[in-house]
C-alpha positions in Angstrom: 97.2 -55.9 48.6 94.1 -54.1 49.9 90.8 -54.7 48.0 88.9 -51.5 47.2 85.2 -51.6 46.1 84.0 -48.7 44.0 80.4 -47.7 43.2 79.1 -46.9 39.8 79.7 -43.2 40.1 83.2 -43.7 41.5 84.1 -46.1 38.7 83.0 -43.4 36.1 85.1 -40.8 37.8 88.1 -43.1 37.9 87.8 -43.9 34.1 87.5 -40.3 33.0 90.2 -38.9 35.3 92.6 -41.6 34.2 92.0 -40.5 30.6 92.8 -36.9 31.7 96.1 -38.1 33.3 97.0 -40.0 30.1 96.3 -36.9 28.0 93.5 -38.4 26.0 90.8 -36.0 27.5 90.8 -32.4 28.7 90.0 -31.7 32.3 87.2 -29.3 31.3 85.5 -32.0 29.2 85.8 -34.6 32.0 84.3 -32.1 34.5 81.4 -31.4 32.1 80.7 -35.1 31.7 80.9 -35.7 35.5 78.8 -32.5 36.2 81.6 -31.1 38.4 83.2 -27.7 38.6 86.8 -27.5 37.3 87.9 -26.6 40.9 86.4 -29.9 42.1 87.8 -31.8 39.2 91.3 -30.5 39.9 90.9 -31.5 43.6 89.9 -35.1 42.6 92.7 -35.3 40.1 95.3 -34.2 42.6 94.0 -36.7 45.1 94.1 -39.6 42.6 97.7 -38.8 41.7 98.7 -38.6 45.4 96.7 -41.4 47.1 95.5 -43.5 44.2 92.0 -45.0 43.9 91.4 -44.7 47.7 91.0 -41.0 47.3 87.8 -41.4 45.3 86.0 -43.2 48.1 83.8 -40.9 50.3 85.3 -40.3 53.8 82.1 -41.4 55.6 82.0 -44.9 54.0 82.0 -47.5 56.8 81.3 -45.0 59.5 78.1 -45.2 61.6 75.8 -42.3 61.1 76.0 -39.6 63.8 72.2 -39.9 64.5 72.1 -43.7 64.6 70.3 -45.1 67.5 72.4 -47.0 70.0 72.1 -50.8 70.1 70.6 -50.4 73.6 67.9 -48.0 72.4 67.1 -50.3 69.4 66.6 -53.3 71.7 64.4 -51.2 74.0 62.2 -50.2 71.1 61.8 -53.8 70.0 60.9 -54.9 73.6 58.3 -52.2 73.8 56.9 -53.2 70.3 56.2 -56.8 71.4 55.2 -55.9 75.0 53.6 -52.7 76.2 52.8 -51.2 72.8 52.0 -54.4 70.8 48.5 -53.2 69.9 49.6 -49.9 68.3 50.3 -49.2 64.7 53.7 -47.9 63.5 52.7 -44.2 63.4 50.9 -44.3 66.8 53.8 -46.3 68.3 56.3 -43.6 67.0 54.2 -40.8 68.6 54.0 -42.6 72.0 57.7 -43.4 72.0 58.4 -39.6 71.9 55.5 -38.7 74.3 55.9 -41.4 77.0 59.4 -42.9 76.5 61.3 -39.8 75.3 62.7 -41.8 72.4 63.0 -39.8 69.1 62.9 -41.8 65.9 61.4 -41.1 62.5 58.4 -43.2 61.4 60.3 -44.6 58.4 63.3 -45.6 60.6 60.9 -47.3 63.0 59.1 -49.1 60.2 62.4 -50.4 58.8 63.6 -51.5 62.3 60.3 -53.4 63.1 60.1 -55.1 59.7 63.7 -56.2 59.8 63.0 -57.9 63.1 59.9 -59.7 62.0 57.1 -57.4 63.3 54.5 -57.1 60.6 52.2 -54.1 60.0 49.1 -54.1 62.2 46.7 -53.6 59.3 46.8 -54.9 55.7 46.8 -52.1 53.2 44.4 -52.5 50.3 44.4 -50.6 47.0 41.7 -47.9 47.3 38.7 -48.1 44.9 38.2 -45.1 42.6 35.6 -42.7 44.0 34.6 -39.2 43.2 35.6 -37.0 46.1 33.1 -34.5 47.5 34.7 -31.2 48.4 34.7 -30.3 52.1 32.3 -27.5 53.3 34.1 -24.2 53.5 33.3 -23.2 57.1 32.8 -25.0 60.4 29.2 -25.6 61.3 27.9 -25.9 57.7 27.7 -29.7 57.9 28.0 -32.2 60.7 28.4 -36.0 60.1 27.4 -38.3 62.9 27.0 -42.0 63.3 27.5 -45.0 65.7 30.1 -47.7 65.5 29.6 -51.1 67.2 32.9 -52.7 68.3 34.8 -54.4 71.1 36.0 -51.1 72.4 37.1 -52.4 75.7 38.7 -55.6 74.4 37.6 -58.9 72.9 36.8 -60.4 76.3 34.1 -57.8 77.0 30.7 -57.2 75.2 30.5 -54.9 72.3 29.2 -51.4 72.8 28.7 -48.4 70.5 30.8 -45.3 70.1 28.5 -42.4 69.0 30.4 -39.6 67.4 30.0 -36.4 65.3 32.7 -34.7 63.2 32.7 -31.3 61.4 32.9 -31.7 57.7 35.0 -28.6 57.2 38.0 -29.6 59.3 37.3 -33.2 60.3 37.5 -32.2 64.0 35.5 -34.4 66.5 32.9 -32.1 68.0 31.1 -34.7 70.2 31.4 -38.4 71.2 30.1 -40.8 73.8 29.9 -44.5 74.5 26.5 -46.1 74.6 25.3 -49.7 75.1 23.5 -49.6 71.7 23.0 -47.1 68.9 19.8 -45.3 69.9 17.9 -42.1 69.9 19.3 -41.4 73.4 22.9 -41.6 72.0 22.1 -39.1 69.3 20.3 -36.9 71.9 23.5 -36.8 73.9 25.6 -36.0 70.9 23.4 -33.1 69.9 23.5 -31.9 73.5 27.3 -31.7 73.4 27.3 -30.0 70.0 24.8 -27.3 71.1 26.6 -26.7 74.4 30.2 -26.5 73.0 29.7 -25.2 69.5 26.1 -24.0 68.8 23.5 -24.9 66.2 24.9 -26.3 62.9 23.3 -25.7 59.5 22.9 -29.4 58.5 23.6 -32.9 59.7 24.6 -35.8 57.4 23.3 -39.1 58.8 22.2 -42.6 57.9 18.7 -44.0 58.0 18.7 -45.4 61.5 15.2 -45.8 63.0 15.8 -43.1 65.6 16.6 -40.5 62.9 14.1 -41.4 60.2 10.7 -43.2 60.2 11.2 -46.6 58.6 7.8 -48.0 59.4 4.9 -48.2 56.9 2.3 -47.0 59.4 0.4 -43.9 58.5 -2.1 -42.3 60.9 -5.2 -40.5 59.5 -3.6 -37.2 60.3 -0.4 -38.1 58.5 -2.4 -39.3 55.5 -4.2 -36.0 55.3 -1.0 -34.1 55.6 0.7 -36.2 53.0 3.8 -37.0 55.2 4.7 -39.0 58.3 5.6 -37.2 61.5 9.3 -37.2 62.2 11.0 -39.2 64.9 11.8 -37.6 68.3 15.2 -36.6 67.0 13.7 -35.4 63.8 11.4 -33.1 65.7 14.3 -31.7 67.7 16.3 -31.0 64.6 13.2 -29.4 63.0 12.6 -27.1 66.0 16.3 -26.0 65.9 16.2 -25.4 62.1 18.8 -28.1 61.4 18.5 -29.6 57.9 18.8 -33.4 57.9 20.6 -35.0 55.0 20.3 -38.8 54.7 23.1 -40.9 53.3 22.3 -44.0 51.3 25.7 -45.6 51.7 28.6 -45.6 54.2 30.9 -44.0 51.6 28.5 -41.0 51.5 29.6 -40.0 55.0 33.2 -41.1 54.6 34.7 -38.6 57.1 32.8 -40.0 60.1 33.7 -43.5 58.9 37.4 -42.6 58.8 37.1 -41.2 62.3 35.8 -44.6 63.5 38.6 -46.3 61.6 41.2 -44.2 63.5 39.3 -44.8 66.8 39.2 -48.6 66.3 42.9 -48.5 65.7 44.2 -46.0 68.2 41.5 -45.6 70.9 41.1 -49.3 71.5 44.8 -49.7 72.1 44.9 -46.7 74.5 41.9 -47.9 76.5 43.6 -51.2 76.9 46.9 -49.5 77.9 45.1 -47.4 80.5 43.3 -50.5 81.9 39.8 -49.1 81.3 37.1 -51.7 81.6 33.8 -49.9 82.1 31.7 -47.6 79.9 31.8 -44.9 82.6 35.6 -44.8 82.6 35.7 -44.9 78.8 33.5 -41.8 78.6 35.7 -40.0 81.1 38.8 -40.8 79.0 37.1 -39.8 75.7 37.1 -36.1 76.2 40.9 -35.9 76.5 41.4 -38.4 73.6 39.2 -36.3 71.3 41.4 -33.2 72.0 44.5 -35.2 71.0 42.7 -36.5 67.9 41.8 -33.0 66.8 45.4 -31.8 67.3 46.7 -34.7 65.2 44.1 -35.0 62.5 42.0 -31.9 62.1 42.4 -29.8 58.9 42.4 -26.0 58.4 39.0 -25.0 57.0 38.9 -22.8 53.9 36.9 -20.1 55.7 37.8 -18.6 59.1 34.1 -17.9 59.7 31.9 -20.2 61.8 28.4 -21.1 60.8 27.4 -22.3 64.2 24.5 -20.3 65.6 24.6 -19.6 69.4 21.7 -20.8 71.5 20.3 -19.4 74.7 20.1 -21.7 77.7 16.3 -21.4 77.9 15.9 -22.3 74.2 18.4 -25.2 74.6 16.3 -26.6 77.5 13.1 -26.3 75.5 14.3 -27.7 72.2 16.5 -30.5 73.6 13.7 -32.7 75.0 11.6 -35.8 74.2 8.0 -34.7 73.6 4.7 -36.5 73.7 1.0 -35.5 73.3 -1.6 -36.9 75.6 -5.2 -36.1 76.7 -5.7 -35.1 80.3 -8.0 -37.6 82.2 -11.0 -36.6 84.2 -8.9 -36.6 87.4 -6.4 -34.1 85.9 -3.6 -36.6 85.4 -1.6 -37.6 82.3 0.0 -41.0 82.0 2.9 -42.2 80.0 3.4 -45.9 80.6 4.0 -46.3 84.3 4.6 -42.6 84.8 1.8 -40.5 86.2 1.9 -36.6 86.4 -0.7 -34.8 88.4 -1.8 -31.4 87.0 -2.6 -28.8 89.6 -5.6 -26.5 89.2 -5.2 -23.6 86.8 -6.2 -19.9 87.3 -9.4 -19.6 89.3 -9.5 -23.4 89.9 -9.6 -24.2 86.2 -9.6 -27.9 85.2 -7.6 -29.2 82.3 -9.6 -32.5 82.0 -10.0 -33.7 78.4 -7.5 -31.2 77.0 -4.7 -32.2 74.7 -1.4 -31.3 76.3 2.3 -31.7 75.4 4.6 -33.5 77.8 8.4 -33.0 77.6 11.3 -34.8 79.3 14.3 -32.5 79.3 18.0 -33.4 79.1 18.3 -33.4 82.9 15.4 -36.0 83.1 12.9 -33.5 84.5 9.3 -33.4 83.1 7.0 -30.5 82.2 3.4 -30.4 80.9 2.4 -27.5 78.8 -0.6 -26.2 76.8 -0.6 -23.2 74.5 3.0 -22.5 75.4 2.3 -22.3 79.1 3.8 -24.8 81.6 1.0 -26.1 83.8 2.7 -28.9 85.6 6.1 -30.5 86.3 7.6 -33.7 87.7 10.9 -34.6 89.3 13.6 -36.0 87.1 13.6 -39.7 86.1 16.2 -41.5 84.1 16.3 -40.3 80.5 15.4 -43.0 78.1 14.6 -43.3 74.4 10.8 -43.6 74.0 9.6 -46.9 72.6 7.0 -47.2 69.8 4.5 -49.9 70.5 2.0 -50.8 67.8 -1.5 -52.0 68.7 -2.9 -54.5 66.2 -6.5 -55.5 65.5 -6.6 -59.3 65.1 -9.2 -61.7 63.9 -9.3 -65.5 63.6 -5.9 -65.7 65.3 -4.2 -63.6 62.5 -3.0 -60.0 62.6 -5.1 -58.1 60.1 -3.8 -54.5 60.2 -2.1 -51.9 62.3 -4.7 -49.6 64.0 -2.4 -47.1 65.7 1.1 -46.5 67.0 1.4 -45.4 70.7 4.7 -44.0 72.0 5.2 -45.3 75.5 7.7 -44.0 78.1 8.9 -46.9 80.2 11.0 -46.2 83.3 14.0 -48.6 83.2 13.9 -49.3 86.9 10.4 -50.8 86.6 10.3 -54.6 86.1 7.0 -54.8 84.3 4.8 -52.8 82.0 1.6 -51.4 83.4 -1.4 -53.7 83.1 -3.0 -51.7 80.3 0.2 -51.9 78.2 0.8 -55.6 78.9 -2.4 -56.4 77.2 -1.3 -54.7 73.9 
């Protein structure tokens, strides 16, 4: 005698249809209780009389689903999961299976397959804390969030470096990114250069209180005390010249969208760099542009407004604004000095001398130098390696103890040089 197993719904159908066959219940009442049409009820009743209980079992029971992966494909996925793609999370792994291995499988089916075979989730999920959500800006260019993330981007066996990145608040798209040895003013300078060249001038930038973005020292010059405010940093001056409003976050959660970008990058980008065998910062920066395009296709949102708030910028304005700038007094022999860099100023109109005049010196994005006074360029210098200026404080000491800070001198120090100039070494 064959054993037949019925589910709860099938047992209920059998009980009610049996009562109909015995005359204790009408077919219409049974169909109403089973939520079936009378036509379907008559079909089930006829099958029960003809084939018995077996007729109530669905015809697909025991059959393999048509879309079920073959055993060979399942084994291949499991081999890839512990081999080539062992550093990827489930969602990223599912995307790469389709893109690179031509294996189509849903994320949930992949998750069940991996868990059933002992492969745990890459990251532990924690219950999120309750926070008040800030609504996204409506249009692209209204607000940029930027920051740096220090991490073992090229693997645990290589030193940490910093991924500097900027995202648009309206659609979470990555608008600029670069790898740098450390988080510095030069890194933010390069980010701003990318934003201005590819998008334009944004309205505001949301940033933390890194020393290259905001003055964190307690030194005030006499000029600053009279003005009632400290002069901005080099990056602060550039943003001020471009009319970009800086907004300072007091917590990492305040700029959560750039933090989520870094979380995705630490999960996905690290695995891809390892998969591609990238081991240098130069190779990583080359790979970054294509990776950002893929990130934007996968994670960017549709902004509420179709308009763009980015303001276009002319090349001449871009070159002038995007520069590190210094003020110096011209010496008697018509030279200006910044650390170990000396710029000779040629004679002006009618042999005019610029000795003892206060001039502004700029190093532009391409490394070239210009000296100007009153808006007129009076000298230039060939490019040198672009570097973040260092602030060196001179101190007045007495009795072997530092008494107070006298002044802050910004010094440009060319990286190829091995030593500071003699006058700076004495500071």
